[in-house]
C-alpha positions in Angstrom: -25.4 -12.4 1.7 -23.1 -10.9 -0.9 -24.7 -7.4 -0.6 -24.2 -7.7 3.2 -20.5 -8.5 2.7 -20.0 -5.8 0.4 -21.6 -3.3 2.8 -19.6 -4.5 5.7 -16.4 -4.0 3.5 -17.4 -0.5 2.5 -18.4 0.3 6.1 -14.9 -1.0 7.4 -13.0 1.0 4.7 -14.9 4.2 5.7 -14.2 3.5 9.5 -10.6 3.2 8.8 -10.3 6.4 6.9 -12.2 8.3 9.5 -10.1 6.6 12.3 -6.9 7.7 10.3 -8.1 11.3 10.1 -9.0 11.5 13.7 -5.7 10.1 14.8 -3.9 12.6 12.6 -5.9 15.6 14.0 -5.1 14.5 17.5 -1.3 14.2 16.9 -1.4 17.6 15.1 -2.9 19.1 18.2 -0.3 17.5 20.3 2.4 18.9 18.2 0.9 22.4 18.5 1.0 22.2 22.1 4.5 21.2 22.1 5.4 24.4 19.8 3.5 26.6 22.3 5.8 25.1 25.2 8.7 25.6 22.9 7.9 29.4 22.4 7.8 30.0 26.1 11.1 28.3 26.9 14.0 27.1 24.7 14.7 23.3 24.6 16.8 21.7 22.1 15.6 18.1 22.8 12.1 19.3 22.2 12.9 21.1 19.2 14.4 17.9 17.8 11.3 16.0 18.7 9.0 18.5 16.9 11.0 18.3 14.0 10.8 14.6 13.9 7.0 14.7 14.5 6.6 17.2 11.9 8.1 15.0 9.0 6.0 12.0 10.3 2.9 14.2 10.2 3.7 15.6 6.8 4.1 12.1 5.4 0.8 10.7 6.9 -1.0 13.9 5.5 0.2 13.1 2.1 -0.7 9.6 2.5 -4.3 10.4 3.6 -4.6 13.1 0.9 -3.8 10.5 -1.9 -6.3 8.1 -0.4 -9.2 10.6 -0.5 -8.1 11.2 -4.2 -8.9 7.6 -5.1 -12.6 8.2 -5.6 -13.2 6.7 -8.9 -15.9 4.2 -9.4 -13.3 1.2 -9.5 -10.5 2.6 -7.7 -11.1 0.5 -4.5 -11.3 -2.7 -6.5 -8.7 -5.4 -7.0 -7.2 -5.5 -10.6 -5.5 -7.7 -13.3 -2.0 -6.5 -14.2 -0.6 -7.7 -17.6 3.0 -7.1 -18.9 3.6 -8.1 -22.7 7.1 -7.9 -24.3 7.3 -5.9 -27.3 9.4 -6.4 -30.5 13.1 -7.2 -30.0 13.4 -10.8 -28.8 15.5 -11.4 -25.8 16.1 -7.7 -24.9 12.3 -7.0 -24.8 11.6 -10.2 -22.9 14.2 -9.3 -20.3 12.7 -6.0 -20.0 9.1 -7.5 -19.4 10.6 -9.4 -16.6 12.4 -6.3 -14.9 8.9 -4.6 -15.1 7.3 -7.8 -13.4 10.1 -7.6 -10.6 9.3 -3.8 -10.3 5.7 -4.2 -9.9 5.9 -7.2 -7.7 8.1 -5.3 -5.3 5.8 -2.2 -5.3 2.6 -4.4 -4.7 4.6 -6.0 -1.7 5.5 -2.8 -0.1 1.8 -1.7 -0.4 0.7 -4.8 1.4 -1.2 -6.2 -1.7 -1.5 -9.9 -2.4 -0.5 -11.1 -5.6 -1.7 -14.4 -7.5 0.1 -15.2 -10.8 -2.5 -16.1 -13.3 -0.1 -16.9 -16.1 3.5 -16.7 -17.2 4.9 -17.2 -20.7 8.8 -17.6 -20.4 10.9 -16.0 -23.1 13.1 -18.4 -25.2 16.4 -17.3 -23.9 15.7 -15.0 -21.0 12.9 -13.0 -19.3 9.2 -13.5 -19.9 7.1 -12.9 -23.2 4.0 -12.0 -21.0 2.4 -12.4 -17.6 -1.0 -11.9 -16.0 -1.2 -11.0 -12.2 -4.2 -10.7 -10.0 -3.5 -7.8 -7.4 -5.7 -8.1 -4.3 -5.8 -4.9 -2.0 -7.7 -2.0 -1.0 -7.3 0.6 -3.9 -5.3 -1.8 -5.9 -6.6 -0.4 -9.2 -6.7 3.2 -8.0 -2.9 3.1 -7.5 -2.0 1.1 -10.7 -4.6 2.3 -13.1 -2.2 5.0 -14.6 0.5 2.4 -15.4 -1.3 1.4 -18.5 0.6 1.8 -21.8 4.1 1.4 -23.3 7.1 1.5 -21.2 10.5 2.0 -23.2 13.9 1.0 -21.5 17.1 2.6 -22.8 20.3 0.8 -21.6 23.6 -0.7 -22.6 22.6 -4.2 -23.4 24.2 -7.1 -21.3 23.1 -9.3 -24.2 25.1 -7.5 -26.8 28.9 -8.6 -26.7 29.6 -5.3 -28.0 27.8 -3.5 -25.1 25.9 -1.3 -27.6 23.0 1.0 -26.6 19.3 -0.7 -27.1 15.9 0.6 -26.8 13.3 -2.1 -25.6 9.5 -1.8 -25.2 6.8 -3.5 -23.0 3.2 -2.8 -22.7 1.1 -2.9 -19.5 -2.4 -3.3 -19.2 -4.5 -2.7 -16.0 -8.0 -3.9 -15.7 -10.3 -3.6 -12.5 -11.9 -6.5 -11.3 -15.7 -6.0 -11.5 -18.7 -6.9 -9.4 -19.9 -10.4 -10.4 -23.4 -9.2 -10.4 -22.6 -6.7 -13.4 -24.1 -8.6 -16.4 -21.8 -9.1 -19.7 -23.2 -11.0 -22.4 -20.6 -13.2 -24.0 -21.7 -15.6 -26.8 -20.0 -19.0 -26.8 -19.9 -18.9 -30.5 -17.6 -15.7 -30.1 -15.1 -17.6 -28.0 -12.1 -19.8 -29.1 -10.8 -22.0 -26.2 -7.5 -23.7 -26.3 -6.0 -26.0 -23.5 -2.5 -26.6 -23.0 0.3 -27.9 -20.8 1.2 -25.3 -17.9 4.8 -24.1 -17.8 6.9 -21.7 -16.3 6.5 -20.2 -12.6 2.5 -20.2 -12.9 1.9 -21.5 -9.5 0.3 -24.7 -8.2 -1.3 -25.3 -11.5 2.1 -26.2 -13.2 1.9 -30.0 -13.8 1.9 -32.5 -16.3 -1.9 -32.4 -17.4 -3.4 -30.0 -20.1 -4.9 -27.7 -17.5 -3.8 -24.4 -18.7 -6.4 -22.3 -20.8 -6.4 -19.8 -23.3 -9.5 -17.8 -24.3 -9.7 -15.7 -27.4 -12.9 -13.3 -27.9 -12.9 -13.4 -31.6 -14.9 -10.0 -32.1 -12.5 -8.0 -30.2 -9.3 -10.1 -30.4 -8.9 -10.1 -26.7 -6.8 -13.0 -25.6 -6.6 -14.1 -21.7 -4.8 -17.0 -20.4 -4.8 -18.8 -16.9 -2.5 -21.6 -15.7 -2.4 -20.8 -12.0 -5.3 -23.1 -10.9 -5.0 -27.0 -10.6 -7.8 -28.0 -12.8 -8.8 -26.9 -16.4 -12.2 -25.9 -15.2 -11.0 -23.5 -12.5 -8.5 -22.0 -15.0 -11.4 -21.5 -17.5 -13.5 -19.9 -14.9 -10.7 -17.4 -13.7 -10.0 -16.6 -17.4 -13.8 -15.9 -18.1 -13.7 -13.5 -15.1 -10.8 -11.7 -16.6 -12.3 -11.5 -20.0 -15.5 -10.2 -18.6 -13.6 -7.4 -16.8 -11.8 -6.6 -20.1 -15.0 -6.4 -22.2 -17.0 -4.2 -19.4 -14.0 -1.8 -19.2 -13.9 -1.5 -23.0 -17.6 -0.7 -23.1 -17.2 1.9 -20.4 -14.4 3.5 -22.4 -16.4 3.5 -25.5 -19.2 5.3 -23.8 -16.9 7.7 -22.5 -15.4 8.6 -25.7 -18.9 9.0 -27.2 -19.9 11.4 -24.6 -16.5 13.2 -24.6 -17.1 14.1 -20.9 -14.3 12.1 -19.4 -11.6 11.8 -22.1 -10.3 15.5 -22.2 -9.6 15.4 -18.6 -7.7 12.2 -18.3 -4.0 11.6 -18.1 -2.9 10.4 -21.6 -5.3 8.4 -24.0 -5.7 5.1 -21.9 -4.6 3.3 -25.1 -2.3 0.4 -24.6 -0.2 1.4 -27.4 0.6 4.9 -25.9 4.2 5.4 -24.8 3.9 6.8 -21.3 7.2 6.3 -19.7 11.0 6.1 -20.4 13.5 4.3 -18.2 17.1 5.7 -19.3 20.0 3.7 -17.5 22.8 5.7 -19.1 21.4 9.0 -17.8 19.9 7.2 -14.5 16.5 8.9 -15.5 12.9 8.0 -15.4 10.5 10.2 -17.3 6.7 10.0 -17.6 5.8 11.8 -20.7 2.3 12.5 -19.9 2.8 14.9 -17.1 6.6 15.8 -17.7 7.6 14.0 -14.5 11.3 13.2 -14.1 13.4 11.6 -11.4 17.1 10.5 -11.1 16.4 7.7 -9.0 16.2 4.9 -11.6 17.5 1.9 -9.3 14.9 2.8 -6.6 12.0 2.9 -9.1 13.1 -0.5 -10.6 13.1 -1.7 -6.9 9.3 -0.8 -6.7 9.6 2.6 -5.1 7.0 4.0 -7.5 5.0 6.1 -4.6 6.5 9.4 -6.0 5.4 8.7 -9.5 2.1 7.2 -8.7 1.1 10.1 -6.3 2.3 12.7 -8.9 -0.1 11.0 -11.7 -3.0 10.5 -9.3 -2.7 14.2 -8.3 -2.5 15.5 -11.9 -5.4 13.2 -13.0 -7.6 14.8 -10.0 -6.5 18.3 -11.2 -7.6 17.6 -14.7 -10.8 16.1 -13.8 -11.7 19.2 -11.8 -10.7 21.5 -14.5 -12.8 19.3 -17.0 -15.9 19.7 -14.6 -15.4 23.5 -14.5 
């Protein structure tokens, strides 16, 4: 039954892509016919319509082009997005909260479903960390390049002298993997803590010790979940996240050993790598891996990440092709 469901899902995705391509081709053909008519006889209204249609076709073409570039082994999967505040107390916690809002708005615009697995509130403001499950077609493919350290430069609202501060937060993105994939986890390697849920973690926030924190001792990976109502459900969800993290770690290790993939990838894929700076005094966002800069900081923080993510995916594909050559 699971194989049948997976087959139906994949078939549906391919049909949607083919239908989009056929629809685009049909509309392009129609626009070409209108252009031919315009060549025969000048018509101001028709010219306006063609210009409008052209912009729409250009945008649809770019969207489909991006969709076809998401062809990695896990690009189509759901994912787990984690945000952790760096050193800096209240400043860093507030920055982590700003990133949380940015990604939430981006995912909502993409039509993704969000499930908050865990949120640890900051002592004075913001959040220390959060873990979100992002559900939707190509969720991992769109978000995979967000992994790394994000730096904020601004005049601090928490500083009475309004001085310039630099804050850091790290983002981790892990694909949800097929439950059929076998990952051996020794129970002796796990430290499991239960505690009372707190913050905006969802329905599981109650008066019982239902939240679960699992530490994988050999790798020091820590996962938490407090979204579900019961301790058992939270443990199951946390184990799924741990399984995905361990599987991704093993895949990355094999890639680095072979050297086949690493040289063609954007950045190191390391959680400690500084990937992007958000500079409020200069109204600028810079992605250091590809040298991409935009002056629309407010729009980016409002979840309008399409231009940056598209540039990253395009560059990633270009480097992969160069690596294959």
